[in-house]
C-alpha positions in Angstrom: 20.1 25.7 26.3 18.7 23.1 24.1 21.1 22.1 21.4 19.5 21.5 18.0 20.9 18.8 15.8 20.4 18.3 12.1 19.7 14.9 10.5 20.1 14.7 6.7 17.7 12.5 4.9 17.9 11.6 1.2 15.1 13.0 -1.0 14.0 9.6 -2.2 11.4 7.0 -2.0 11.6 3.2 -1.7 11.0 1.2 -4.8 7.6 -0.4 -5.0 6.3 -3.1 -7.2 4.4 -1.8 -10.3 1.1 -3.2 -11.2 0.8 -6.1 -13.7 -0.5 -3.6 -16.4 2.8 -1.7 -16.1 5.2 -4.6 -15.9 6.4 -4.1 -19.5 7.4 -1.0 -21.3 8.4 2.5 -20.1 7.5 3.6 -16.6 4.3 5.6 -16.5 4.4 9.3 -15.3 3.3 9.5 -11.7 1.5 12.6 -10.3 0.7 13.3 -6.6 -2.4 15.2 -5.6 -4.6 16.0 -2.6 -8.2 14.7 -2.4 -10.5 17.2 -4.2 -7.7 19.4 -5.6 -7.2 20.3 -9.3 -4.3 18.4 -10.8 -2.5 18.4 -14.2 -1.4 14.9 -15.0 1.2 14.3 -17.7 0.4 11.3 -19.9 2.7 9.1 -22.0 2.1 7.5 -25.4 -1.1 9.4 -26.3 -1.8 12.3 -28.6 -3.6 15.6 -27.7 -7.3 15.5 -28.3 -7.5 11.8 -27.3 -9.9 10.8 -24.5 -8.9 9.1 -21.3 -10.7 7.9 -18.1 -9.7 7.6 -14.5 -9.7 4.0 -13.2 -9.1 2.1 -10.0 -10.3 -1.1 -8.4 -11.7 -2.4 -11.7 -14.1 0.5 -12.4 -14.1 4.0 -13.9 -14.0 7.0 -11.7 -14.6 9.7 -14.3 -16.2 10.3 -17.7 -14.0 10.9 -20.8 -11.3 13.5 -20.1 -9.5 15.5 -22.8 -5.8 15.2 -23.3 -4.5 18.7 -23.8 -1.3 19.9 -25.5 0.9 21.8 -23.0 4.5 23.2 -23.2 5.8 20.3 -21.2 3.9 17.7 -23.3 0.5 16.1 -23.3 -1.4 16.2 -20.1 -4.9 15.9 -18.5 -6.4 18.4 -16.2 -8.8 16.9 -13.6 -10.2 17.1 -10.1 -8.7 14.5 -7.8 -11.3 12.1 -6.4 -12.3 12.3 -2.8 -10.5 9.5 -0.9 -10.1 8.5 2.8 -6.8 6.6 2.3 -3.9 7.1 -0.1 -5.1 5.6 -3.4 -3.4 4.9 -6.8 -5.5 5.7 -9.9 -4.6 5.0 -13.5 -5.5 7.1 -16.5 -6.4 4.8 -19.4 -7.6 5.3 -22.9 -11.4 5.7 -23.0 -11.6 3.3 -25.9 -9.3 0.7 -24.3 -9.1 0.8 -20.5 -6.3 -1.8 -20.5 -4.0 0.8 -22.1 -2.7 2.9 -19.2 -1.0 6.2 -19.9 -0.4 7.7 -16.4 -0.8 7.2 -12.7 -2.3 9.6 -10.2 -1.6 9.0 -6.5 -4.3 10.8 -4.3 -3.9 11.5 -0.6 -6.7 12.4 1.8 -7.5 16.1 2.3 -6.9 15.9 6.1 -3.5 17.2 7.2 -0.8 14.8 8.1 0.1 14.7 11.8 3.6 16.0 12.1 5.7 16.7 15.3 6.0 20.4 15.6 9.4 19.9 17.2 10.8 18.5 13.9 11.5 21.2 11.3 11.6 20.0 7.7 13.9 21.6 5.1 14.5 20.5 1.5 17.5 21.4 -0.7 17.6 20.7 -4.4 14.7 18.2 -4.0 13.1 17.1 -7.3 9.8 18.3 -8.6 8.0 15.1 -7.7 9.0 15.5 -4.0 7.7 19.0 -3.9 4.4 17.8 -5.4 4.2 14.8 -3.0 5.0 16.9 0.1 2.2 19.4 -0.9 -0.3 16.5 -1.4 0.5 15.1 2.0 0.6 18.5 3.8 4.1 18.1 5.0 5.4 21.5 6.2 8.6 21.5 4.1 10.6 24.8 3.7 12.9 25.1 0.7 16.5 26.1 1.3 19.7 26.2 -0.9 21.8 24.0 1.4 22.4 22.8 5.0 23.9 26.2 6.0 20.8 28.1 5.0 18.7 25.6 6.9 20.7 26.6 10.0 20.2 30.3 9.4 16.4 29.8 9.2 16.3 29.0 12.9 13.6 30.7 15.0 13.6 30.6 18.8 14.3 26.9 19.7 11.6 24.8 21.4 12.5 22.1 23.9 13.5 18.9 22.0 13.5 20.6 18.6 15.2 18.9 15.7 15.7 19.4 12.0 15.3 17.1 9.1 17.1 18.2 5.9 16.0 16.4 2.7 18.5 16.5 -0.1 18.1 16.1 -3.8 20.9 14.4 -5.8 22.8 17.7 -6.4 23.2 18.3 -2.7 23.5 14.7 -1.6 26.4 14.2 -4.0 28.6 16.3 -1.7 30.6 14.5 1.0 29.5 14.4 4.6 32.4 16.8 5.4 30.9 19.4 3.2 27.7 19.5 5.3 29.5 19.2 8.6 31.6 22.2 7.8 28.4 24.3 8.1 26.9 23.8 11.5 23.1 24.3 11.5 23.1 26.2 14.9 25.4 29.3 15.3 26.7 28.2 18.7 27.2 24.6 17.7 30.8 23.5 16.9 31.6 22.6 13.3 31.0 18.9 12.6 28.4 18.5 15.3 25.4 19.4 13.2 24.7 16.8 10.5 24.9 13.3 9.3 24.2 12.2 5.7 22.8 9.3 3.7 22.9 9.0 -0.1 19.6 9.3 -2.0 17.8 6.4 -3.6 16.1 6.8 -7.0 13.0 8.8 -7.6 9.6 7.3 -8.7 10.3 7.4 -12.4 13.7 5.8 -12.0 12.9 3.2 -9.3 9.3 2.4 -10.3 8.0 3.2 -6.9 6.1 5.8 -4.9 6.0 7.1 -1.4 3.8 5.2 1.1 
């Protein structure tokens, strides 16, 4: 019988350098979207009814877009541009393109290639991770904790493995907490999982996924 194991990965991204236009001041809101999809992009430092444009590579990628008032704050609804590679766009004031108010990271519409023998689960992952995984087509299934990930098992495939992605709430627990709940019913306690602590999210670290 193939014995499945569980690797625990922090729900985090590596810090990346911000652009020169963002070097000073608060970090801009970052939204992830799939090429050609509808996206609602939160903006910072601009009032509803203002006009913004989508920019990248020194040119504009849209006409003036309205900033709307929403329950969570000011935001812009738009269609993500068609791209062939992951691309970072900036939303800037229509009257001053140097004044950036948000970032939009767009991923190609094609599905990411993912090993079907690796099952992805996420527990307490932040909203940005859910948004990013959807934009990149990663087949992530939400669970409450490592124990629930184990109970989600279907008939095992040869070489099948599991990757559990943890948000800060779950990652704050000790490794013993996760090892006490084997992810496979016939696996002895302590054999299932390892754990690493999470890094910061994009708004805290100033970065984005690759």
